[in-house]
C-alpha positions, -999 to +999 in steps of 0.1 A: -578+173+571-547+192+587-531+163+606-513+191+624-542+206+639-561+195+671-553+195+708-520+175+720-544+146+730-556+141+693-524+149+679-509+120+701-536+096+693-529+101+655-493+096+656-498+064+678-527+049+652-501+060+622-472+041+639-493+012+646-504+011+609-465+015+597-459-014+620-488-036+606-478-025+568-442-038+576-455-071+590-477-074+560-448-070+535-429-098+559-457-122+557-460-116+516-425-125+513-430-157+528-460-167+512-443-156+478-411-178+486-435-206+494-454-202+460-422-202+441-408-229+461-439-250+452-428-254+418-399-277+428-397-313+419-395-323+456-425-303+470-450-323+488-485-320+469-505-342+494-496-328+527-524-325+551-522-293+576-528-305+614-562-305+627-545-285+657-543-254+632-577-254+623-590-256+658-566-227+667-580-208+639-613-210+655-600-200+689-581-169+675-616-159+656-631-163+689-606-140+705-612-114+683-647-114+691-642-111+728-619-083+720-647-066+703-669-070+733-644-057+757-646-024+736-681-024+736-684-030+774-658+001+779-676+022+756-710+015+774-691+023+808-690-013+822-653-013+833-656-048+849-670-065+816-641-051+796-616-064+822-633-098+822-637-100+784-598-089+782-592-119+806-613-142+782-590-128+754-559-135+771-568-170+776-581-177+742-545-163+729-527-185+751-549-214+739-542-203+703-504-206+710-507-238+728-527-256+700-501-242+673-474-264+691-499-293+694-500-290+655-463-288+653-463-322+677-488-338+649-466-328+621-436-344+642-457-375+649-461-379+613-424-377+608-425-342+592-396-322+607-385-287+602-350-298+591-332-334+591-333-363+568-373-367+569-380-324+563-391-313+530-391-275+516-428-273+521-428-285+560-403-262+565-421-232+552-452-243+573-430-247+604-417-211+597-447-193+589-463-207+619-437-200+639-430-165+629-467-157+633-467-172+670-438-149+681-462-118+669-490-136+689-467-135+721-462-095+711-498-092+708-502-111+743-477-086+757-496-058+745-529-076+757-514-075+790-505-039+790-541-030+780-551-055+809-531-039+836-540-004+824-578-012+824-574-029+860-557+005+869-588+023+858-570+040+829-595+039+802-632+054+803-657+054+776-643+086+761-606+077+766-596+043+757-567+046+728-546+020+743-577-006+744-584+007+707-546+000+698-543-033+712-578-042+698-565-032+662-531-054+667-551-082+678-576-082+649-548-079+625-530-110+637-561-128+639-568-118+602-531-124+592-536-161+605-570-167+586-552-156+556-520-179+564-542-210+570-561-207+539-531-201+518-514-229+532-545-252+529-553-243+494-520-234+476-505-272+473 
């Protein structure tokens, strides 16, 4: 397939999708570096082997997985021409995304309540990595929420149709990436002791 062929709209869609995937690959490389450093650091003598992750992190995982399902339902609604249902599912996705962030901060609170701090005398390299990995992911979820707000505004203004919903598709792709990334990170931190 010749990527230079097609209508201007098709070329525009391809270029936006390609840019999104370049961004996703660069984010993957960044998180691969963080998790690689985590693995290398786990060989240290002062590494905490018996640290349990906060329950709020696991609850937030269910919330973000559910938010991906609601984003899928939003796209499905738009494809069937039900603009109102699409808007409603996007609003639910937004609420779940905000809930995810709140639960992550609750997880930080649980860690601090157990005297585990990011830095300081009661800190540890493993704890610092957990705080860092979760915080960097939260920053990206904030970016996902901003993109979701743009999608919500566009949907509210009637920009998308069943035949033309590029922004909705790009937003959903990024959101699903954030979801899968967190599932990987929580599993990684739970099983790499």
